[in-house]
C-alpha positions as CSV (number, residue, x, y, z in Angstrom):
1,M,-101.4,78.9,198.8
2,A,-99.1,81.6,197.9
3,C,-98.8,84.1,200.6
4,G,-96.0,86.5,199.0
5,L,-94.4,87.0,195.4
6,F,-90.9,88.2,195.0
7,A,-89.6,89.5,191.7
8,A,-85.9,88.9,192.7
9,A,-83.7,86.7,194.4
10,I,-82.5,87.7,198.2
11,P,-79.0,87.8,198.3
12,G,-77.7,85.3,200.7
13,S,-80.8,83.8,201.6
14,A,-81.4,79.8,201.4
15,M,-84.4,78.7,199.3
16,A,-86.2,76.4,201.5
17,A,-87.2,72.7,200.1
18,D,-89.3,70.0,201.1
19,V,-87.3,67.4,203.4
20,P,-86.3,64.6,201.3
21,D,-88.9,61.7,202.3
22,E,-86.7,58.5,201.4
23,V,-86.4,55.1,203.5
24,T,-84.0,52.8,202.6
25,L,-83.7,49.2,203.7
26,F,-80.3,47.2,203.7
27,K,-81.0,43.6,203.2
28,N,-78.8,40.4,203.4
29,V,-75.8,42.1,205.1
30,N,-73.3,41.2,207.8
31,V,-73.2,44.4,210.1
32,F,-70.2,45.8,211.9
33,D,-71.9,48.0,214.5
34,G,-68.7,49.7,214.9
35,K,-68.4,48.6,218.7
36,S,-68.8,44.7,218.9
37,D,-66.0,42.2,218.6
38,K,-67.6,40.3,216.0
39,L,-70.2,41.0,212.8
40,L,-73.8,40.6,213.4
41,M,-74.6,38.4,210.5
42,D,-77.6,38.4,207.9
43,Y,-79.2,41.5,209.4
44,D,-81.1,44.3,208.1
45,V,-80.5,47.8,208.8
46,L,-83.4,50.3,207.9
47,V,-82.4,54.3,207.1
48,V,-85.2,56.9,207.4
49,R,-83.9,59.9,205.7
50,N,-80.5,60.6,207.1
51,Q,-80.4,58.3,210.4
52,I,-80.8,54.7,211.3
53,K,-84.0,53.8,212.2
54,K,-83.8,50.0,213.1
55,V,-81.2,47.2,213.2
56,D,-82.8,43.9,213.3
57,K,-83.6,40.3,211.4
58,G,-86.5,40.1,209.0
59,I,-87.7,44.2,208.8
60,P,-90.5,43.8,206.2
61,T,-89.7,45.0,202.6
62,S,-93.4,45.6,201.6
63,G,-95.8,48.3,202.3
64,T,-95.2,52.0,203.0
65,Y,-93.9,54.2,205.7
66,E,-95.5,57.2,207.2
67,L,-93.2,60.0,207.7
68,D,-94.0,63.7,208.7
69,V,-92.4,65.9,206.2
70,K,-92.0,69.5,206.4
71,A,-93.3,72.0,203.3
72,G,-93.5,75.2,202.3
73,G,-91.3,78.1,202.6
74,L,-89.1,80.1,200.0
75,K,-89.4,78.7,196.6
76,Q,-88.4,79.0,193.4
77,M,-90.6,78.8,190.2
78,E,-90.9,79.8,186.5
79,A,-92.6,83.1,186.1
80,P,-95.8,83.4,184.6
81,H,-95.8,84.8,180.9
82,T,-97.4,88.2,182.1
83,A,-94.5,88.8,184.6
84,E,-92.5,90.5,181.9
85,F,-90.6,92.4,184.6
86,Q,-88.8,89.4,185.5
87,P,-85.7,89.0,182.6
88,D,-84.7,85.4,183.9
89,N,-88.4,84.3,183.8
90,V,-88.1,83.3,187.5
91,V,-90.4,84.3,190.5
92,F,-90.0,83.5,193.9
93,I,-93.1,82.3,196.6
94,Y,-93.5,82.0,199.9
95,E,-96.0,79.3,201.1
96,P,-96.6,78.6,204.9
97,E,-94.4,76.1,206.4
98,Q,-96.1,73.3,207.7
99,T,-95.8,69.5,208.6
100,V,-97.9,66.8,206.6
101,T,-97.6,63.1,206.8
102,K,-96.8,61.2,203.4
103,Q,-96.7,57.4,202.5
104,V,-93.3,56.5,201.1
105,K,-92.2,53.3,199.7
106,V,-88.9,51.5,200.8
107,N,-86.0,51.6,198.6
108,V,-84.5,48.0,199.2
109,I,-81.0,47.4,198.8
110,D,-79.8,43.7,198.7
111,G,-76.3,43.4,200.1
112,G,-75.3,40.1,198.6
113,G,-73.9,39.0,202.1
114,R,-71.4,42.1,202.0
115,T,-70.2,43.8,205.2
116,L,-72.1,46.7,206.1
117,M,-70.1,49.0,208.4
118,P,-70.1,52.8,209.6
119,G,-68.3,55.2,207.3
120,M,-64.8,55.5,208.2
121,I,-63.5,58.4,210.2
122,E,-60.1,59.8,209.8
123,G,-58.9,60.8,213.4
124,H,-56.2,63.1,212.2
125,G,-56.6,64.7,209.0
126,H,-55.6,67.8,207.0
127,V,-58.0,68.5,204.1
128,T,-56.6,71.9,203.6
129,Y,-52.9,70.5,203.0
130,A,-53.4,69.0,199.9
131,S,-50.4,70.3,197.7
132,P,-46.5,69.9,198.5
133,L,-45.4,72.3,201.0
134,M,-43.3,74.4,198.8
135,S,-45.6,74.8,196.3
136,M,-48.5,75.8,198.6
137,M,-46.1,78.5,200.5
138,L,-44.6,79.9,197.3
139,N,-47.0,79.5,194.2
140,Q,-50.8,78.9,195.4
141,D,-53.0,81.5,196.4
142,I,-55.9,81.0,198.7
143,S,-58.6,80.2,195.9
144,E,-56.4,77.7,194.3
145,Q,-55.8,76.1,197.7
146,A,-59.6,76.2,198.4
147,V,-60.2,73.8,195.0
148,R,-57.5,71.6,196.2
149,S,-58.8,71.1,199.3
150,A,-62.3,70.3,197.9
151,R,-60.7,67.7,195.6
152,R,-59.1,65.9,198.6
153,A,-62.1,66.3,200.6
154,H,-63.9,64.1,197.6
155,D,-61.0,61.6,197.6
156,Y,-61.7,61.4,201.2
157,L,-65.0,60.4,200.6
158,M,-64.2,58.1,198.0
159,A,-61.9,56.2,199.8
160,G,-64.9,55.5,202.4
161,F,-64.1,58.1,204.9
162,T,-67.5,59.9,205.5
163,T,-65.8,62.2,208.4
164,V,-62.4,64.0,208.9
165,R,-61.4,65.5,212.3
166,D,-59.3,68.1,210.9
167,M,-56.3,68.5,213.3
168,G,-55.1,72.0,211.7
169,G,-56.0,74.1,209.0
170,N,-58.2,76.7,207.4
171,S,-61.0,74.0,207.0
172,V,-64.0,76.1,208.2
173,G,-65.1,77.1,205.1
174,I,-64.8,73.7,203.4
175,Q,-66.9,72.2,206.1
176,K,-69.7,74.7,205.6
177,A,-69.5,74.4,201.6
178,L,-69.8,70.6,202.1
179,D,-72.7,70.9,204.7
180,A,-74.5,73.1,202.1
181,G,-73.9,70.2,199.4
182,M,-72.0,72.5,197.0
183,F,-69.6,69.6,196.6
184,P,-69.1,65.9,197.8
185,G,-67.1,65.2,200.8
186,P,-66.7,63.9,204.3
187,R,-68.3,65.6,207.4
188,I,-65.6,67.9,208.9
189,Y,-64.6,68.5,212.5
190,S,-62.2,71.1,212.3
191,S,-59.8,72.5,214.9
192,G,-59.2,75.9,212.7
193,P,-55.5,76.8,212.9
194,A,-53.3,74.6,215.2
195,I,-51.9,76.8,218.0
196,G,-48.6,76.7,218.9
197,Q,-45.5,79.1,220.2
198,T,-42.9,81.4,218.6
199,T,-40.0,78.9,216.9
200,G,-42.7,75.9,218.1
201,H,-43.7,73.0,215.7
202,G,-46.5,75.3,214.0
203,D,-44.3,78.3,213.7
204,F,-43.4,77.9,209.7
205,R,-41.9,81.3,208.9
206,T,-39.0,81.5,206.7
207,A,-35.9,84.4,207.9
208,N,-37.8,86.8,205.9
209,D,-41.0,86.5,207.5
210,G,-42.2,88.9,210.1
211,H,-43.8,87.7,213.6
212,P,-47.4,88.5,213.5
213,H,-47.3,90.3,217.1
214,F,-44.4,92.5,216.3
215,D,-44.5,93.0,212.5
216,G,-48.4,92.8,211.8
217,R,-50.1,89.8,210.2
218,E,-49.7,91.0,206.8
219,R,-45.7,90.4,207.2
220,A,-46.2,87.2,208.8
221,G,-45.4,83.7,207.3
222,V,-47.7,82.0,204.8
223,A,-49.0,79.5,207.5
224,E,-50.3,82.3,209.6
225,R,-51.6,84.6,207.1
226,L,-53.5,81.6,205.3
227,G,-55.0,80.3,208.5
228,W,-52.9,76.8,208.4
229,T,-51.4,77.8,212.0
230,K,-51.3,80.6,214.9
231,I,-48.6,81.7,216.6
232,A,-49.9,82.4,220.5
233,D,-47.4,82.9,223.3
234,G,-48.4,82.9,227.1
235,P,-51.5,82.2,228.7
236,D,-53.4,85.2,227.6
237,D,-52.3,84.8,223.8
238,V,-53.3,81.1,223.9
239,R,-56.7,82.1,225.5
240,R,-57.3,84.5,222.8
241,A,-56.3,82.1,219.8
242,V,-58.5,79.4,221.3
243,R,-61.4,82.0,221.6
244,D,-60.9,83.1,217.9
245,N,-60.5,79.7,216.7
246,L,-64.1,78.9,218.4
247,F,-65.5,82.0,217.2
248,R,-64.8,81.0,213.5
249,G,-66.4,77.3,213.7
250,A,-63.7,75.0,215.4
251,A,-65.4,71.8,217.0
252,Q,-62.4,71.4,218.8
253,I,-59.1,72.8,219.6
254,K,-55.6,71.7,218.5
255,L,-52.6,72.8,220.7
256,M,-48.9,72.2,220.3
257,A,-46.8,70.8,223.4
258,G,-43.7,69.2,221.8
259,G,-41.6,68.8,218.6
260,G,-42.5,67.2,215.4
261,V,-40.1,65.7,212.7
262,T,-40.5,68.5,210.6
263,S,-39.6,71.2,213.1
264,F,-36.3,72.0,214.4
265,T,-37.1,73.9,217.9
266,D,-40.4,73.4,220.2
267,P,-41.0,74.8,223.7
268,L,-43.9,73.3,225.5
269,S,-47.2,75.2,225.2
270,E,-49.3,77.2,227.9
271,L,-51.4,74.2,227.7
272,A,-53.5,74.8,230.9
273,A,-54.8,78.1,229.6
274,G,-55.9,76.3,226.4
275,V,-57.6,73.3,228.0
276,E,-59.3,75.7,230.5
277,E,-60.4,78.0,227.9
278,A,-62.0,75.0,225.3
279,K,-63.7,73.4,228.5
280,R,-65.3,76.8,229.1
281,Y,-67.0,76.7,225.6
282,G,-67.8,72.9,226.2
283,T,-65.5,71.4,224.0
284,Y,-61.8,69.7,224.3
285,V,-58.1,70.0,223.2
286,A,-56.5,67.6,221.3
287,V,-52.4,68.1,221.7
288,H,-49.6,67.7,219.4
289,A,-46.9,66.0,221.5
290,Q,-44.2,63.3,220.4
291,T,-42.0,63.0,223.6
292,N,-42.8,61.8,227.2
293,A,-42.1,65.2,228.6
294,G,-44.7,66.8,226.1
295,V,-47.4,64.2,226.9
296,V,-47.0,64.4,230.4
297,A,-47.5,68.2,230.2
298,A,-50.7,67.5,228.2
299,L,-51.9,65.5,230.6
300,D,-51.3,67.7,233.8
301,A,-53.0,70.5,231.8
302,G,-55.9,68.2,231.2
303,A,-55.8,67.3,227.7
304,I,-57.8,64.5,226.6
305,S,-56.8,63.4,223.2
306,I,-53.0,62.8,222.7
307,E,-51.8,63.1,219.1
308,H,-48.7,61.1,218.0
309,G,-47.1,60.2,221.6
310,L,-44.4,57.7,220.0
311,I,-41.7,58.3,222.4
312,L,-43.1,57.5,225.8
313,E,-42.6,55.5,229.2
314,E,-44.5,53.1,230.7
315,E,-46.0,54.9,233.4
316,T,-47.1,57.5,231.2
317,V,-49.2,55.1,229.1
318,K,-50.7,53.5,232.1
319,R,-51.8,57.1,233.4
320,M,-53.2,57.5,230.1
321,A,-55.3,54.6,230.6
322,E,-56.3,55.4,233.9
323,I,-57.7,59.0,232.9
324,G,-59.4,57.7,230.0
325,A,-57.3,59.5,227.7
326,Y,-57.5,59.0,223.9
327,Y,-54.3,58.1,222.0
328,N,-53.8,58.8,218.4
329,P,-50.5,57.2,217.0
330,Q,-49.7,57.2,213.4
331,A,-48.0,54.0,212.6
332,F,-47.4,54.9,208.9
333,L,-45.5,58.1,209.3
334,A,-43.6,56.5,212.4
335,L,-42.5,53.4,210.8
336,Q,-41.8,54.2,207.3
337,D,-38.4,55.0,205.9
338,V,-38.0,58.4,205.4
339,S,-34.6,58.8,204.1
340,K,-35.4,59.5,200.7
341,N,-38.4,61.9,201.0
342,P,-37.1,65.3,200.5
343,M,-39.0,67.1,203.4
344,F,-36.8,64.8,206.0
345,Q,-33.3,65.6,204.7
346,D,-32.0,67.7,207.4
347,P,-30.0,65.6,209.8
348,I,-32.1,66.8,212.8
349,Q,-35.1,65.9,211.2
350,Q,-33.7,62.5,210.4
351,E,-32.5,61.9,213.9
352,K,-35.9,62.7,215.2
353,N,-37.5,60.1,213.0
354,R,-35.1,57.6,213.9
355,Q,-36.0,58.0,217.7
356,V,-39.8,58.0,216.4
357,A,-39.5,54.8,214.6
358,E,-37.5,53.1,217.7
359,G,-40.0,54.5,220.2
360,A,-43.4,53.8,218.4
361,P,-43.6,50.1,218.3
362,Q,-43.1,50.1,222.3
363,A,-45.3,52.8,222.9
364,I,-48.3,51.1,220.9
365,K,-47.6,47.8,222.4
366,W,-47.9,49.4,225.8
367,A,-51.3,51.2,224.9
368,K,-53.0,47.8,223.8
369,K,-51.5,46.4,227.0
370,Y,-53.5,48.9,229.4
371,G,-56.3,49.5,227.7
372,V,-55.7,53.0,226.2
373,K,-58.5,54.2,224.1
374,I,-57.0,54.1,220.4
375,L,-57.8,56.3,217.6
376,W,-57.4,56.0,214.0
377,G,-55.6,58.7,212.1
378,T,-52.8,59.3,209.6
379,D,-51.7,62.8,209.7
380,V,-51.6,62.5,205.9
381,F,-50.4,66.0,204.4
382,F,-49.3,67.8,201.4
383,G,-49.3,66.2,198.0
384,D,-51.1,63.5,196.0
385,D,-48.3,61.3,196.4
386,A,-48.5,61.0,200.0
387,F,-52.6,60.6,200.1
388,V,-52.5,58.2,197.8
389,N,-50.8,55.9,200.3
390,F,-52.5,57.2,203.4
391,R,-54.7,53.8,203.9
392,Q,-51.3,52.1,204.6
393,E,-51.9,52.7,208.0
394,F,-54.0,49.7,208.2
395,A,-50.9,47.7,207.1
396,Y,-48.7,49.3,209.5
397,R,-50.9,48.8,212.5
398,D,-51.4,45.1,211.2
399,P,-48.4,43.6,213.5
400,F,-50.0,45.3,216.4
401,F,-54.1,44.9,216.3
402,T,-56.5,42.4,215.2
403,P,-58.7,43.6,212.2
404,I,-61.7,44.1,214.5
405,E,-59.5,45.9,216.6
406,Q,-58.8,48.3,213.8
407,M,-62.1,48.4,212.5
408,R,-63.1,49.7,215.9
409,Q,-60.5,52.3,216.1
410,V,-61.7,53.8,212.5
411,T,-65.2,54.0,213.2
412,G,-66.6,53.5,216.8
413,N,-63.5,54.7,218.8
414,N,-63.2,57.8,216.5
415,G,-66.8,58.5,217.0
416,E,-66.4,58.8,220.8
417,V,-63.7,61.3,220.6
418,L,-65.8,63.4,218.0
419,A,-68.7,63.5,220.5
420,L,-66.4,65.2,223.1
421,S,-67.0,68.6,221.1
422,G,-70.1,68.9,223.1
423,W,-72.4,72.0,222.2
424,K,-69.7,73.1,219.3
425,N,-70.5,69.6,217.8
426,P,-71.3,70.4,214.1
427,Y,-73.5,67.5,213.5
428,P,-75.5,67.1,216.9
429,H,-78.3,65.1,216.0
430,G,-76.8,61.5,216.3
431,P,-73.6,59.7,216.9
432,L,-71.1,58.8,214.1
433,G,-69.2,55.8,213.6
434,V,-71.8,53.3,215.0
435,I,-74.7,51.4,213.6
436,K,-77.6,51.8,216.1
437,E,-80.8,53.3,216.2
438,G,-80.7,57.0,215.9
439,A,-77.2,57.1,214.1
440,Y,-76.3,59.0,211.2
441,A,-76.7,56.9,208.3
442,D,-72.9,57.0,207.4
443,L,-72.6,53.6,206.1
444,L,-70.4,51.6,203.8
445,L,-71.1,48.0,201.7
446,I,-67.8,46.2,201.5
447,D,-67.0,43.4,199.3
448,G,-65.3,40.9,201.6
449,D,-65.1,40.7,205.3
450,P,-62.4,43.1,206.6
451,S,-62.9,41.7,210.4
452,K,-60.6,38.6,208.8
453,D,-58.5,40.8,206.3
454,I,-58.1,44.6,207.3
455,K,-56.4,45.1,203.9
456,I,-59.7,45.0,202.2
457,L,-60.2,48.5,203.7
458,M,-57.4,49.6,201.7
459,N,-58.7,49.2,198.0
460,S,-61.4,51.4,197.1
461,N,-62.8,49.0,194.5
462,N,-63.7,46.8,197.7
463,I,-66.2,49.4,198.7
464,D,-69.4,48.8,196.6
465,F,-71.4,51.5,198.3
466,I,-71.2,54.7,200.1
467,M,-73.8,56.4,202.0
468,K,-73.4,59.9,203.7
469,D,-76.0,61.6,205.7
470,G,-78.7,59.0,203.8
471,K,-77.4,60.3,200.7
472,I,-75.6,57.7,198.0
473,Y,-72.4,58.7,196.5
474,K,-71.4,55.5,195.3
475,N,-73.3,52.2,194.2
476,T,-71.8,49.7,192.1
477,L,-74.0,46.8,193.2
């Protein structure tokens, strides 16, 4: 029964709608649950709305399920002919919200013996770095970058990545638009702008750019103005930057503690202040650090997620294992030949890359030897020519890890670190990266067995079915 009638839309308000009452049952699938050493053969997986309800054999396909469905709220409907005052012939009515029980049928999906696995998680992405650097800095305004970021998000999802941990960039707005269903893409755990020091890895200013603190933000470099990075010097400045990122919607914090191949100078961050402030808000810090000194400083400060860390000493790797730190190396970026890449033509950059390429294999081997929790991430950024190859990370890790180890890294391991965001977690109602009761229904059906050949996951044509949050985005069965 209608309780109110509104002749015009309410700006900024969301229309309440009945919650979808879908039940999906996957039959005849071999399940990789994100944690185990082998597949569960010929299992069934029941999905109710956007969460996994049951993982078992012989789940019945017939009958109906009773679901509690919320109904009512503000709804849009066609206006009666007498409502001539409404030019677009639309009115809004409010019905009392209530919970009703509905009988729903099961939507059965026969997997045909395919592999059902959790949606993959990009552990170190940059959704908003979606064009060549010089083009972004010189030729694109923020609206064009937003559109290109939306396309990058779509491409991630269609590659089977249902979640991205964004490690620096102005991605909170993209996340909100994705969560509102405005366009298809993955879940995003945004770090907000990466926080670094003056002259540090995140300081992309040119000689003609001012300093945000001395000359004002309007004269700062493009990276600062558009929210790619944030310059902070000293403990108080770092605390302020951390608080600002969290206020604007960051799930975790990204700090710079050591140089990158693209940068020329990089002093250490005031890491302890950043880690302390993030903990105060219930979340954690991921630290960009390439060298042993940078990683040691990050661990001393209490950081729990080490990004890159490709020039390490054995004792440091052992310490990472002992304290339960997560390690996110990027084998593809470290081991590829960048001599012909226009971004890496300066002799200083090429020497850095040589050191990384020499140190990375040993660091990764030590991490595996001592049982460090290893994440899967690519740090892919800028143009489409780079993004199209980002799944080469599977191939570059192949000499170091078995296929099932990589499958755990790109699902369950990455899901663990997402959960460290605590009450800043944008998706708090279930775990990600696993197939178990209560987990979010982010699922892939793979034509083939990636536990025997990991390179199957490098080709989107092998991904026959993509579900995110219980919604189907691809189905070629």
